[in-house]
C-alpha positions, 0 to 999 in steps of 0.5 A: 554498780553504775560508774560515776563520772568524775569531772575535774576542773583544770587548776585556775589558781583560785581566780588569781591572775599573775599580772607581774609576769607580763611586761608591757611597753611604755614608760615606767612611772612611779606612783609619786611621778603620777601624783606630781603630774596630776597636781601640775595638770590641775594647777595648769587648768586652774591657771587657764580657767582664771587667766581670762 
């Protein structure tokens, strides 16, 4: 009988990547802070648009 080559794939975690393990440098912002800054920027842009 001929031998069958068993090819195995390396464990990949089913395509899931664990991003929380990597620390990045930079400011840590909460979602509330991002929303607040976006609103402030939008208001600032509107003020500049209609101030002339």
